[in-house]
TORNUSE-673559 format. One line per 4 residues: number of its first residue (from 1); their letters; for each residue x, y, z of N, C-alpha, C. Coordinates in steps of 0.001 Angstrom, whole numbers, plus 524288, in hexadecimal, padded with zeros to 5 digits. Example, Ala and Ser with C-alpha at 12.3 -4.5 7.8 and 13.67 -1.06 7.14 Angstrom:
<pts>
1 = as = 83386:7E9C6:81E78:8300C:7EE6C:81E78:83390:7F31C:81E78 ~ 83232:7F736:81BA8:83566:7FBDC:81BE4:83264:8001E:81EBE;
</pts>
This chain:
<pts>
1 = mpkn = EFDA3:5DFCE:A3AE2:EFEC3:5E548:A3B7E:F004E:5E667:A412B ~ F04AE:5E927:A41F8:F067E:5EA10:A475E:F02DF:5EDC5:A4A56 ~ F02F4:5ED39:A4F78:F001A:5F0C9:A52E7:F03D8:5F524:A547B ~ F0221:5F9FD:A53C8:F054A:5FE78:A5550:F03FA:5FFFC:A5AE9;
5 = iaif = F081F:60094:A5DF5:F0778:601F6:A6373:F0A5D:60707:A6484 ~ F07B7:60AB8:A66FC:F0A1E:60FA9:A688C:F0C38:60F13:A6E16 ~ F10AC:6118A:A6F0B:F12E0:611B8:A744B:F1261:61748:A7651 ~ F106F:617C9:A7B19:F1031:61CD8:A7DC2:F1441:61CB0:A821F;
9 = asgs = F1794:620B4:A8271:F1BAB:620E7:A8671:F1C80:62685:A8835 ~ F1DF4:62720:A8D22:F1EE0:62C5A:A8F4E:F2488:62D42:A90E2 ~ F27B2:6292B:A9103:F2CEB:629B4:A933B:F314B:627FF:A8FA8 ~ F34C5:624DF:A91E1:F3983:6235C:A8F08:F3866:61F92:A8A8F;
13 = gsna = F3458:61C67:A8B1A:F32CD:618F8:A86D4:F35BC:613E0:A865D ~ F3830:6121D:A8A96:F3B21:60D35:A8A37:F3786:60891:A8923 ~ F32DB:60882:A8B6D:F2F29:60447:A8A49:F2D50:60488:A849D ~ F2C49:60940:A82C1:F2AA0:609DB:A7D4C:F2ED3:607D8:A7997;
17 = enii = F33AF:6094C:A7A96:F37F9:60770:A773E:F3863:60185:A7774 ~ F37FC:5FF4B:A7C24:F384E:5F9A4:A7CBF:F3404:5F6E3:A799E ~ F2F4A:5F8F9:A79D3:F2AE2:5F6AE:A76F1:F2BD3:5F706:A7113 ~ F2D64:5FB8E:A6F2D:F2E40:5FC43:A698A:F3299:5F8B5:A679C;
21 = ryfa = F36C5:5F843:A6A92:F3B17:5F4C3:A68FD:F3952:5EF08:A6910 ~ F362E:5ED90:A6CE7:F3444:5E834:A6D50:F3121:5E6B5:A6875 ~ F2E03:5EA61:A6672:F2A9A:5E93B:A6204:F2CED:5EAC9:A5CB9 ~ F31D7:5EC56:A5CA4:F3448:5EDB9:A57A2:F33F5:5E909:A53F4;
25 = gsae = F31D8:5E9DE:A4F5A:F314D:5E5A5:A4B96:F2C6D:5E256:A4C3F ~ F2940:5E389:A5021:F2470:5E08F:A50FD:F209E:5E193:A4C88 ~ F1E25:5DD66:A4AC0:F1A2D:5DDF7:A46AC:F14D5:5DF2B:A490E ~ F1427:5DDE6:A4E16:F0F0B:5DE8E:A5094:F0E39:5E3E3:A5314;
29 = lkfp = F1234:5E5DF:A55D3:F1195:5EAB7:A58D0:F158D:5EEC9:A571E ~ F13A8:5F375:A5624:F16FA:5F7E2:A5499:F15F5:5FC6A:A585A ~ F19F6:5FF90:A5933:F19A9:6040B:A5CB9:F1B35:608E9:A59A9 ~ F1778:60B18:A56A4:F18BF:60F3C:A52EC:F192B:614B5:A5534;
33 = vils = F1797:6157C:A5A31:F17AC:61AC9:A5C54:F17EB:61A9A:A624A ~ F1AA2:61E8E:A6469:F1AE4:61F55:A6A0D:F188E:624AC:A6B2F ~ F1525:624ED:A6F0C:F12CC:629E2:A70A6:F1475:62B29:A7637 ~ F1576:63027:A7728:F1736:631CE:A7C4D:F14C1:63702:A7DBC;
37 = nkpd = F1415:637CA:A82C8:F1230:63CCA:A84C0:F16AB:64056:A867E ~ F1B7B:63E97:A85B5:F200B:64197:A8776:F23BC:64288:A82DB ~ F2435:64771:A8121:F2790:64891:A7CA4:F2D5C:64785:A7DA7 ~ F2F04:647CA:A829F:F3488:646FF:A83E5:F35BF:64187:A85EF;
41 = afih = F3202:63DF4:A85B5:F32E3:6389E:A879E:F36E1:635D3:A8427 ~ F3A16:63295:A8685:F3E26:62FC5:A83AA:F3BDA:62BD1:A7FC7 ~ F36ED:62A79:A8068:F3462:626E7:A7CB6:F34E6:628DF:A771C ~ F34F8:62DFB:A7656:F3560:6301E:A7105:F3AB3:62EDF:A6E9A;
45 = erak = F3EC1:62EFC:A71BF:F4403:62D8E:A6FE0:F4429:627BF:A6E87 ~ F41F4:62496:A71E8:F41BA:61EEB:A70CF:F3EAC:61DE9:A6BC9 ~ F3A41:62096:A6B2A:F3705:61FED:A667A:F3A24:62143:A6195 ~ F3D01:6258B:A61CD:F4035:62726:A5D57:F4434:622E7:A5BFB;
49 = nlnv = F46BA:620B7:A6001:F4A99:61C8F:A5F29:F481F:61794:A5D16 ~ F431B:616C7:A5E32:F404A:6121E:A5C63:F3D7C:6130E:A572D ~ F3DED:617D5:A5517:F3B30:6195B:A5047:F3544:618CB:A50C1 ~ F3345:61A4F:A5553:F2DA9:61A3B:A5642:F2BF6:61FE3:A5747;
53 = pslt = F280C:621CD:A5487:F263D:6271C:A558D:F2439:627A5:A5B20 ~ F257A:62C0E:A5D8B:F2354:62D29:A62B9:F20BB:6327D:A6294 ~ F1C28:632CB:A64EA:F190A:6378C:A64EC:F180B:6393F:A6A84 ~ F17E1:63E67:A6B47:F16B8:64088:A7075:F1174:64342:A704B;
57 = fskq = F0E8A:642B4:A7474:F0984:64557:A74E2:F0927:647B7:A7A4E ~ F05DA:64BA2:A7ADB:F050C:64E1B:A7FF6:F0123:64AEA:A8325 ~ F0115:64BF5:A8825:EFD54:64964:A8B94:EF7BF:64AAA:A89D2 ~ EF6E9:64F82:A882C:EF1B9:65123:A8663:EF018:64E33:A8171;
61 = efea = EF3C3:64D9B:A7DC1:EF29A:64AAB:A78F7:EF148:64502:A7A49 ~ EF42B:642D1:A7E06:EF343:63D69:A7F8C:EEDE9:63CD4:A820D ~ EECAF:64059:A85AD:EE7A6:63FFF:A8862:EE30D:640C8:A84AF ~ EE3BA:6441C:A80BC:EDF8C:644E2:A7CD9:EDED4:63FEE:A799D;
65 = gdki = EE31F:63D57:A7862:EE2E2:63843:A75CD:EE28B:63849:A6FE7 ~ EDFF2:63C1E:A6D82:EDEEB:63BD5:A67E7:EE3E1:63BF0:A648F ~ EE7A4:63F43:A65D4:EEC82:63F6F:A62C3:EEF95:63A5F:A6354 ~ EEFA0:6384B:A680F:EF26A:63360:A68FC:EEFD5:62F02:A65DD;
69 = levl = EEAB5:62ECA:A65FA:EE7EF:62AC0:A6300:EE8EA:62B4E:A5D26 ~ EE954:6301B:A5B34:EEAA0:630F1:A55A8:EEFFB:62EC4:A5459 ~ EF3C2:62FD0:A57C2:EF910:62DC7:A56E9:EF8FC:627D3:A56EC ~ EF65D:62585:A5AB8:EF61A:61FCF:A5B13:EF38A:61D88:A5635;
73 = ksyd = EEF6E:6200D:A5465:EECC9:61E39:A4FA4:EF06B:61EAF:A4AE1 ~ EF36D:622DF:A4AA4:EF6EC:623A5:A4623:EFB28:61F71:A45D5 ~ EFC75:61D22:A4A4A:F0051:618DB:A4A69:EFDAA:61382:A4A88 ~ EF88D:6135C:A49E9:EF587:60E7F:A4A05:EF6C7:60B50:A4EED;
77 = iyai = EF673:60DF2:A5362:EF7EF:60B83:A5856:EF3B0:607C8:A5A33 ~ EF56B:60313:A5B81:EF1FA:5FF01:A5D85:EF1AA:5FF2C:A637E ~ EF61C:6004B:A6601:EF660:60021:A6BB3:EFA74:6040B:A6DA0 ~ EFA64:604F5:A72B8:EFDE4:608BF:A7527:F0099:60637:A79CF;
81 = vlag = F05C0:6073F:A7A3B:F08D9:60588:A7EAB:F0ABE:60A64:A818D ~ F0991:60AA2:A8698:F0B9E:60ED2:A89DD:F10A9:60CCF:A8C5D ~ F14F2:60F67:A8B39:F1A10:60DBC:A8D27:F1C89:61257:A9007 ~ F1B39:612D4:A94FB:F1D20:6174A:A97F0:F1A3E:61C42:A967B;
85 = fllk = F1538:61BC5:A95B4:F11F5:62036:A943F:F0EDA:621DD:A9905 ~ F0EFF:626F6:A9A50:F0D0C:628A7:A9F5E:F07A8:62B29:A9F64 ~ F0575:62C4F:A9ADF:F004B:62EC8:A9ACE:EFBEF:62AB0:A9AD7 ~ EF798:62C25:A9D30:EF2FF:628B9:A9D24:EF093:628E9:A97B5;
89 = vpve = EEF6C:62461:A959B:EED50:62405:A904A:EE795:625B7:A9051 ~ EE637:62979:A8CE5:EE0CC:62B58:A8CBD:EDCFF:6271A:A8AE8 ~ ED831:6279F:A8CB9:ED417:623D5:A8B80:ED361:62328:A8597 ~ ED3CD:62763:A8292:ED30E:6270B:A7CDD:ED6F7:6233D:A7A60;
93 = iika = EDBC5:6236C:A7C4A:EDFC3:61FE6:A7A18:EDEC7:61A55:A7BF8 ~ EDD58:619B7:A80E7:EDC27:61479:A82F1:ED79F:61211:A7FE3 ~ ED398:61528:A7ECC:ECF19:61331:A7BCF:ED09E:611BE:A763C ~ ED446:614AA:A73EA:ED5FD:6138B:A6E91:ED959:60E9B:A6E50;
97 = yphr = EDBC8:60D2A:A72BF:EDF3F:60897:A72F0:EDDD4:6051A:A779C ~ ED90D:602FF:A77A9:ED76D:5FFD2:A7C29:EDAB1:5FAD4:A7C9D ~ EDCD4:5F9F7:A8131:EE03A:5F56E:A823A:EE4D6:5F52C:A7E72 ~ EE661:5F9B4:A7C6C:EEAEC:5F9DA:A78F6:EEECB:5FE14:A7AA4;
101 = iini = EEEA5:5FF60:A7FB8:EF28A:602DA:A820D:EF499:60016:A86E4 ~ EF9C4:5FF6E:A8714:EFC0F:5FCF5:A8BB2:F0048:60083:A8DF7 ~ F0138:5FFB3:A9301:F050B:602B9:A95E7:F0865:5FEFF:A9919 ~ F0D26:600C5:A9A4F:F106D:5FDDF:A9DF1:F113F:6014C:AA2BA;
105 = hpal = F10B8:5FEE5:AA748:F1166:601BA:AAC36:F15C6:5FF19:AAF4C ~ F1949:6023C:AB1B7:F1DD7:5FFFF:AB457:F1CC7:5FE32:AB9EF ~ F1877:5FB95:ABAC1:F1725:5F95E:ABFDF:F12FC:5F534:ABF0F ~ F11D2:5F27D:AC346:F0DDF:5EE60:AC318:F08A3:5F0C3:AC48F;
109 = lpky = F05E3:5F2AC:AC09C:F00C4:5F4FF:AC19E:EFD40:5F0FC:AC43C ~ EF9D5:5F293:AC7B5:EF81D:5F7EC:AC89E:EFBA5:5FB26:ACC2E ~ EFFD8:5F8D3:ACE43:F0353:5FBDE:AD19C:F062E:60002:ACE65 ~ F06C9:60484:AD0AD:F09FD:608C2:ACE86:F084C:60A88:AC916;
113 = ggkg = F0334:60AAD:AC849:F011B:60CA9:AC35F:EFE42:611C6:AC447 ~ EFC7D:6140D:AC007:EF961:618CA:AC058:EFC61:61D9B:ABEAD ~ EF9B4:621ED:ABEBF:EFBEB:626E8:ABD02:F00D2:62833:AC029 ~ F04F1:62998:ABD66:F09D1:62B21:ABFE9:F0D65:626A2:AC15C;
117 = myge = F0B96:621DD:AC0AD:F0EDF:61D5A:AC1FC:F1172:61B40:ABD07 ~ F1645:61CE2:ABC38:F1947:61B20:AB7B1:F1F0F:61B4D:AB90D ~ F2216:6184D:AB610:F27C1:61869:AB679:F29D9:617FF:ABBFB ~ F2D71:61B8A:ABD3C:F3028:61B59:AC240:F2C6B:61BCA:AC6EE;
121 = rvhk = F2819:61E86:AC631:F244C:61F11:ACA74:F223F:619BA:ACC2C ~ F216B:6164D:AC865:F1F7F:6110E:AC994:F23AA:60DFD:ACC87 ~ F2880:60E1A:ACA93:F2CB4:60B0E:ACD08:F2DC9:60D05:AD294 ~ F2D61:61226:AD354:F2E1B:61470:AD888:F29D7:61280:ADC3C;
125 = avke = F24FB:6124A:ADA66:F20A1:6105E:ADD9B:F2166:60AA1:ADF13 ~ F232F:60780:ADB54:F243A:601F3:ADC55:F285A:60176:AE09E ~ F2C85:60478:AE028:F30D0:60461:AE3FA:F2EE3:6062B:AE95C ~ F2C0D:60A8A:AE971:F2A35:60CAF:AEE71:F266E:60904:AF13E;
129 = qgdt = F2367:60607:AEE38:F1FA8:60260:AF09C:F2239:5FD45:AF254 ~ F272B:5FC81:AF0CA:F29E9:5F7B9:AF24A:F2807:5F2EC:AEF63 ~ F25D6:5F3AB:AEAC7:F23FB:5EF31:AE7B5:F287D:5EB82:AE65E ~ F2743:5E684:AE622:F2B40:5E29E:AE4CA:F2B17:5E12C:ADF09;
133 = esgi = F2748:5E35A:ADC36:F270E:5E275:AD696:F24AD:5E72A:AD3E6 ~ F260E:5E7C0:ACEFD:F23B8:5EBAB:ACBA0:F232B:5E91C:AC651 ~ F228F:5EC3E:AC245:F220F:5E9E0:ABD1F:F1F7A:5ED83:AB94E ~ F1D0D:5EB2C:AB568:F1A66:5EE21:AB152:F14D7:5EC2B:AB0AC;
137 = tihy = F1190:5EFAE:AAED2:F0C40:5EE45:AAD5D:F0B39:5F076:AA7F0 ~ F0986:5ED2B:AA466:F07C8:5EEE3:A9F40:F01DB:5EE58:A9F50 ~ EFF35:5F2A6:A9DF6:EF985:5F2A3:A9E70:EF703:5F5C4:A9A0A ~ EF20C:5F489:A991D:EEEFB:5F7A9:A957F:EEDED:5FCF3:A97FE;
141 = vnen = EED52:600E3:A94BE:EEC58:60629:A969C:EE67C:6073D:A968E ~ EE49E:6094F:A9AEB:EDF41:60B3A:A9B1F:EDF66:610EF:A9CC8 ~ EDAEC:61310:A9E60:EDAB4:618AF:A9F74:EDD35:61A3A:AA4A7 ~ EDF20:61687:AA7BB:EE1B2:617B5:AACB6:EE76C:615FA:AAC92;
145 = ydeg = EEAC5:618ED:AAF1D:EF04D:6177B:AAF6A:EF0F9:61209:AB1BB ~ EF3A7:60EAB:AAEDA:EF57A:60997:AB0CD:EF12F:60601:AB2D9 ~ EEC70:60688:AB0C5:EE82B:6033E:AB2A4:EE60A:5FF7C:AAE89 ~ EE83A:5FF83:AA9D3:EE65D:5FBF7:AA5C9:EE7AD:5F650:AA707;
149 = nvif = EE50A:5F2B6:AA467:EE5DA:5ED21:AA558:EEB93:5EBA2:AA48E ~ EED8F:5E8A1:AA84C:EF300:5E6DE:AA81E:EF391:5E295:AA405 ~ EF795:5E325:AA0CF:EF8D8:5DF42:A9CCE:EFD28:5DBAC:A9EC3 ~ F0111:5DE02:AA16C:F05CA:5DB18:AA2D1:F0883:5DDCC:AA75D;
153 = qalc = F0AB5:5DAA7:AAAE2:F0E1F:5DCB2:AAEF7:F12EF:5D942:AAF64 ~ F174F:5DBA4:AB0B4:F1C24:5D8C4:AB1C9:F1E87:5DB19:AB6B3 ~ F20D0:5D7B4:AB9E5:F22D2:5D93F:ABEFF:F28C0:5D94A:ABF1F ~ F2AD1:5DC91:AC2A0:F3060:5DC54:AC3EC:F30DF:5DCF6:AC9D3;
157 = evlp = F34E9:5DAA5:ACBF1:F35E3:5DAF7:AD186:F3822:5E059:AD2DA ~ F3674:5E270:AD746:F38B9:5E746:AD94D:F3B73:5E5DD:ADE6A ~ F4086:5E6AA:ADE7B:F439D:5E57B:AE31D:F43AD:5EA34:AE6C7 ~ F4457:5E93C:AEBD6:F449B:5EDA5:AEF88:F490C:5F174:AEE35;
161 = tdtc = F4D0D:5EF82:AEBAE:F5193:5F2C9:AEA52:F50E7:5F5A6:AE520 ~ F4CC4:5F477:AE23D:F4BEB:5F6FE:ADD27:F4AC7:5FCCD:ADDCB ~ F4D35:5FFE7:ADA76:F4BEE:60573:ADA25:F476C:6061F:AD644 ~ F455F:60AD9:AD5F3:F4151:60BE7:AD207:F4365:60ACD:ACC90;
165 = edia = F4863:60C0F:ACBB3:F4AD1:60B16:AC69A:F4B38:6053E:AC575 ~ F4C63:60225:AC979:F4C9E:5FC6E:AC8CF:F473B:5FA4E:AC74D ~ F433B:5FC30:AC9F3:F3DE3:5FA78:AC8BF:F3C85:5FC05:AC32A ~ F3DC7:600D4:AC1BA:F3CB0:602AD:ABC64:F3F62:5FF3D:AB85C;
169 = akvh = F4441:5FDC5:AB94B:F4726:5FA7D:AB594:F448D:5F52B:AB4EF ~ F42D0:5F2E8:AB940:F4028:5EDD4:AB8FC:F3B00:5EE47:AB5FB ~ F381C:5F273:AB6FB:F3319:5F33F:AB460:F33F0:5F445:AAE8B ~ F37D0:5F783:AAD38:F38FE:5F883:AA7AD:F3A55:5F379:AA4D0;
173 = aley = F3D4D:5F014:AA754:F3EAF:5EB14:AA4DA:F39C3:5E7F3:AA395 ~ F35FD:5E7FB:AA727:F3109:5E543:AA62A:F2E11:5E7D2:AA1AA ~ F2E0C:5ED0E:AA188:F2B5F:5EFDD:A9D4F:F2DA3:5EE57:A980B ~ F32D0:5EE87:A9799:F3561:5ED6E:A929A:F3476:5E7C7:A90F1;
177 = ehfp = F346B:5E438:A94B1:F33AD:5DEAB:A936E:F2E0F:5DD77:A91C2 ~ F2A46:5DFA9:A9484:F24DF:5DDE5:A93DA:F215B:5E148:A9068 ~ F223B:5E667:A904A:F1E8D:5E9D2:A8D86:F1DFE:5E850:A87C5 ~ F2244:5E7AB:A84DA:F219D:5E62B:A7F5A:F1ED4:5E0ED:A7EA7;
181 = kvie = F2008:5DD37:A820F:F1DA4:5D803:A8195:F17BC:5D83D:A8288 ~ F1627:5DB6C:A864A:F1090:5DBEE:A876C:F0DC3:5DE99:A82D5 ~ F103C:5E299:A80A2:F0E03:5E52F:A7C02:F0D55:5E121:A779D ~ F1140:5DDEA:A76E3:F1111:5D9DA:A72CC:F0CAE:5D5F9:A73DA;
185 = qiwg = F0C02:5D46B:A78C1:F07E2:5D0B1:A7A24:F0279:5D2F6:A7943 ~ F01D5:5D7F8:A7A6E:EFCAE:5DA6A:A79F0:EFB3F:5DB59:A7435 ~ EFEE2:5DDAF:A7143:EFD93:5DF97:A6C0C:F008B:5DD0C:A6793 ~ F047C:5D9D7:A68D3:F07CC:5D7A3:A64B3:F0540:5D326:A61D6;
</pts>
């Protein structure tokens, strides 16, 4: 019997789409629903094109947890993948899915993690600090932003001539290459 995994996303959803396409036809892992806290996020358009239902919830509904847990139960969700999801996961959801919620962060944690550190903000910090490398971190989610146990990291070189956009492109390439494979290794 396949394991159903929910994807939570707040933005464009390119990682979510990449994951769903990677597992298309998989007998082990299914992605039956996408949840978002942003009604106007492009993830909903991607979900429609992928024939995957996408649901929107308010920050208050998410923090309360009970409605979200009902939705997850209705889809028989085994685990959760955060793919560009910006809200802190409430303790009730973490307790319901112990060691079954993972996140991807666009930097080498513990550097450039924590509240407010996402997307372009991270790449700008890497550039401003003059770092010679960046990368991705895939980690379990706990009650603190970006502090869960690290599962996987991959590095990319940052050249002095790289712009924030160049760094972002290198990091996105790592995300697309590794995130589905790590999900497969953990739960497949």
